[in-house]
C-alpha positions in Angstrom: 38.5 -41.3 17.4 38.6 -43.9 14.3 35.4 -44.0 12.2 34.5 -46.9 10.9 32.7 -47.0 7.2 30.7 -49.4 5.7 29.4 -49.0 1.9 25.9 -50.2 2.1 24.0 -48.7 -0.9 25.2 -51.4 -3.4 23.7 -54.4 -1.5 21.1 -52.5 0.8 18.8 -49.6 -0.3 18.4 -48.4 3.3 15.6 -45.9 3.7 15.1 -43.4 6.5 13.1 -45.0 8.3 15.0 -48.1 8.4 18.2 -46.2 9.7 16.0 -44.7 12.1 15.2 -48.0 13.3 18.5 -49.3 13.3 19.4 -46.5 15.7 16.8 -47.4 17.8 17.3 -50.9 18.0 21.3 -50.6 18.7 21.3 -47.3 20.9 24.9 -48.6 22.3 26.0 -47.7 19.1 26.3 -44.0 17.4 25.5 -44.5 13.7 25.8 -41.7 10.9 25.2 -41.7 7.2 26.9 -39.4 4.6 25.9 -37.8 1.7 26.7 -41.1 -0.4 24.7 -43.0 1.9 27.4 -44.9 3.6 26.9 -46.1 7.3 29.6 -44.6 9.6 29.8 -46.3 12.8 31.3 -43.9 15.5 33.0 -45.2 18.3 31.2 -43.7 22.1 33.7 -41.9 24.4 34.6 -44.1 27.0 37.5 -45.4 29.0 40.8 -43.1 28.4 39.1 -41.0 26.0 36.2 -40.2 28.2 38.5 -38.9 30.8 40.4 -36.6 28.2 37.2 -34.9 26.7 
């Protein structure tokens, strides 16, 4: 499983509330943030991987 990390702090100062709203609007996508504030998009289980896990 490969995560996609996007560095957004240099262009957007995403607050906790904005991050929460982003997650609520896009429930089919799993978002995380690391200590640096980078936005991490985590692939959902499904397809062949879902059968293994």
